[in-house]
N, C-alpha and C positions, 0 to 999 in steps of 0.2 A: 972455360970459354972466355975470350977477351970481352971486356965490357962493351967496346965499340960494336962488336959483332952482335952481341945480345940486343943492344939498342937498335941496330939495323934490322934484326929479325922482328923485334917488337914493332918497330916503325913500319915495316912492310905489312905486318899483320894488321896493324891499326889502319893503314891505308886501304888494305883490301876490304876490311870490315866496313870502313866508311864508304868505300866505293859501292859495296853491296847495298848498304843502307840507302845511299843516294839513288842507286838503280831501282831498288824496290819502291822507294818513295815516288820516283818518277812513274813507275809502273802503276802504283796505287792511284796517283793523280790522273794518269791516262785512263785507267779503268773507271775512275769516278766520273771524269768528263764524258767518257764513252757511254757510261750507264745513264747519266743524266740526258745525254743526247738521244739515246735509245728510248728513254721514258717519254721525252717530249715528242719524239717522232711517232711513238706508238699511241699517244693519246688521240682521242677523237676531237677534231677541231669543230667547235660549235658556234654558230651565230644564232642568237635569240632575237626573234621579231615579236614584239609585245605591244599591246595597246596601253597597258599600265595606267589605268585611270578609273573606270567605272566599278571594277570588281577587285577583290583583294587576292584572288588566286594567282594573279601575275606576280605578286610580291613573293609568295612562297615558292613559286616556280623559279624565280631568279635566285632565291636563297638555296634551293636544291642544286642549282648549277654551280654555285660557289662551294657547296658541300662536295659535289662530285669532283670539282677541280682540286680542292684540298686533299682529296683522297687519291689524286693522280689519275682519275678515270677520263677526264676530259680537259680540253684547253678552250676556255671561253674566250674566243678571239674578238668578239664584239657584240654589242646590243643595238638593235635597230628599234627605235621607238616610233610606232605607227599610231599616233594619238593626236587629238586636238585639245588635250589638256595642257595648259601652258606651264605646268610645273612637273609634268610627267618625266621628262628627261633628267631633271634635277633630282627627283626622287630616286631614279635609277642610279644616278651618280652617287647619291648618298649611301645607298645599299652597297654598291661596289666598293666604295671607300671604306665602309665599316668592315667589310670582309678582306681588306688589305689589297684591293685591286683598283686604286683610284685612277689608273691610267688605261683601264679597259676602254677601248674606243666605243663611243656612243654616236649613233646617227639619229636624226630626227626628221620626220616628214614635214618639210617646210612648204612655203607658198600655199598654205591653206587659206580658205576664205575667212574663216573665223576660228579663233582659239580663245579659250577661257578656262578658268579653274572651276571645274565641277566635281572633281574627285573628292571623296571624303578624307583622303589621307596624303595626297601628293604634296600639297603646299606645306602642311605641318611637318612632314618628314624632311622636306628639303630645307626648311628653316631650322629645325631642331637638331639636325645631324650635319656634320661637316662634309663638304664636297668642293670640287674645284670649278664647277661650271656656273656662271652667272647669267649667261645669255645663250640663246640658240645659235648666235653668230659664231660662237666659239667651237661649234661642232659641225660635222659634215651633214649634208643632206642625206637622207636614208639610202637612196639608191646609189649615191656616190660612195658611201661607206661600204655597202654591199660589194660594189665593183672593186674597191681597193682591197678589201679583205680576201675576196676570191682570187684576184690576180696575184696576190702574194702567197697563195697556198699551193700545195702540191696537188697534182691531178687526183680527182676522186677522193679527196680527203676531208671535205667539209660536210657536216650535217646541219641543215637549216631547220630550226624549230620555230614554227609560227603559232602564237597563242593569242592572236587578235585578227582583225580584218586584214586583207591581203593587198592593200594599196601599194605599199612599198615594194612588195614582191613583184607586183605587176609592173611597177616602174623599172625595176631591175630587168625583167624580161623584155621590156620594150626599149631599153637603153641601147644607144649606139656606141661604136668604138670611139675612144677618146684618148686623152693623154695618159689615162690610167692603164688602159689596155686597148689594143686594136680590135679585140673581140667584142662583138655585141653581147647583149645580155643573155640571150639563149645559148650562144656559143660558150660563154663563160660558165654558165650553169652546167652545161653538158660536159665540159672539160673538168671543172673543179669540184662539183658537188657530188657527194656520194648518195645522199638520201635526204628527203624532206619529211619531217614529222609535223603533222598538221592537226591542231585542235580545231575542229570545225565540222559541222554537219550533225545529223542524227541518222543512225543506221538500224535497219536497212533503208529507212526513208524518213524525211521530216524537214523541219525548218529551224535553223539554229542561228544565234545572233552573229557570230563571227562571219558567217557566210552571207547573211542578208542585210546586216546593219553595220556601217552606214553606206557600204559600197559593194552591192552585189555584183556589179559589173566586173570588179577586180577578181572576184571568185570565179566567175564564168571564164574570164580570160586566162587566169593562172592554171586552172585545171584543164582547159582546152589546149594550152601550149606547153605544159610541163611534160617532159619526155623521160625523166629519170624516175627512180622509185619514190613513191610517196605512201606513207602510212597515216591513215586518218584516225583520230581519237574523238569519238562522238560524244555529244552531250549526255547521252544515256549512260555512259560509263562513269564519268566523273560525278554525275548527279547522285550516284549511289555511295560515293566515298566522301564522308564529312570530316574535314580537317579544321584546324584552327579553333578548337574548343578548349575545354578546361585543361586537358592534358598538355597542350602546347603552352597555355597560359601559366601553368604551374611549374613548367620545366625550362622555359626559355629565359634568357637574361632579359630583365626588364629594360635594359639600356640598348637592346637590339632594335633597329628600325623596323624589323618585321613584327616584333611585339607591339610597337607603337602603331603600326599600320592596322593590325587586327583590332587593337583597342579602339582606334578611331572609326574603323569600318562598322563593327557591330559588337564591340566589347566581348569578343571571343564566344559569340553565340554559335559558332560553327558555320562552315561554308563548304559547298561542294567543291571537289578538287578537279575541276574540268581541265585546267591548264597543266596541272601537275602530272597528269597521266602521260601527256606527250613527253615531258622531261624524263619520266621514269623509264621510257623506252630506250634511253641512252645507256642504261645499265642492263645489258642483255641477260646477265646471270639472274638478276632479280626479276626483271620483267617477264622473262620466258617462263618463270614458275607461277606467274600471276595472271598473265593475259594469253588468250588465244589470238593468233593473227590470221584473219580470213582473207585469202588471196584469190579466191575463185570468183572473179567478177570485176566490175569497174564502177566508178561513180560518175553520174551526170548531174548537171546543175541547170535549173530552170531560171527564167529571167528574174524571178522574185527572190532568188538565192536559196530556194529549197533544193534538196538533193535526193537522189535515189541511187541505191546500190543495185546493179544489174547482176544478180547472182547467176553463176554458170556461164556467163558470156565474157568474151574477150574483145578488145578493141586495139587497133594498131597504136603503138607508142603509149599505151596506158598500162603502166606497171603499178596498179593500185592495190591497197589492202586496208582493212580496218580492224581494230582490236575490240575484243570483248573479254569480260572477266571470266576466268575458268570457273566451272560449276562448283568445285570444291573449295573455292577461296572466298573468305568473308570480306566484304568491303571494309569492315572495321579493322581487320588486320592490315589491309592496304593503307588505310588512313594513319594508323600508328607508324607504319614504315615510313610514310611521307613526313609526318611530324618529327620523327626521330632524326631524320636527315638534318633538320633545322636545329634540333636540341643538341646534337653531339658535335656539330661543326665547331672547330676552334678558330677564333679570330686571329688572323696573322698580324 
C-alpha cells in the first residue's frame, strides 16, 4: 500500500477518534452541568429566621443547616436575624464564613428602639472569627430580605424555618408591593413558600418564650394570617434532647465558632435542642423515623402568647401540625444524631 494512502487512513482514523473524544467530552460536560443543575433545582430552598442571642441552640441549628447544605440536601438561601442583640448578625456571618458561605445573604430586624450586647457568645464569636459585615447598614432589613429571596425563588419552593420570635415574619406578611415585587407579603408567601417549620409553643397547650417574649402580638398575627402548611416544634420536644455536652466537646474542632459558642455559653454543660428539632424536619428520611406528625387539629394563640392545640377540630385555612417523639425512640439517640451533624461536616 502506498505510504500516502496509509497516512491518509491513519489521519482519518485519528481525526475520527479525536472527533469522538471531543463529542464525548462535550457530552460529559453537558451531563455534568445538567446534573449540577438538577441537584440545585431539587434541593430544598431554606430561609432561617433566628433570634441568635440569648440561647446557644440557634448556633447549632445554623451549623446543622450548613451540614445539610454540604450534603446537598438543602440550599440555604438566606438568614433573617430577628434579634435586638447588636452583635447577633455578625456572629451569624462568622459562622457562615467558617463554613465556606460568606456571601449567604443576612437580613436584620432594624429600627428597633433599643439594641445592646447581652448574649454570652455573639460579641466574642464576631471578634474572634473572620466575617465581612461591620455594620447593620451593610445588610438588608429583615422583611426586605425575605421579599427579595422569595421573589427570586420558584413557586412553592421555599421552606421557612423560624427558631425565634416572629416579628420579621409578621413584617413580611404585612409588607406591601414594592420595587422588589408587585405582590404583597401574603401573596408572596402563598405563591413562593412550600412550608413553615416553627419552633414555638408547647403542645397540647402551654406558654413558650418564642411565642410570648418579646412580641406575642406577632405570634397572634402570623398564626391568624398564615394560610400555607405549618409544622410546630414545641418546647416539650427539644427539652428532652440534650446536645452540646462532652460528646460534642470531645469531637468538634476547637477552632470552630460553634465550639467557642458552647464554651462561652455554659462550657459544654449540655443544653436542650429546642431549635434543632425544627431544622431536623428538613431531612424527611431521618425525621420521619424519629418524630410523629400530629395533623388532626389546629393551634390557637391567646393575647399573652400562650397556645392551645384543638385536637380533632379543623378551621378554614389552617393547615397545622405539631411533632412529638416516637415512643420507641430515645432522646439520647436524637441528641447524638444532632451533634454528629456538626462533628462530621467538612469546612469548605
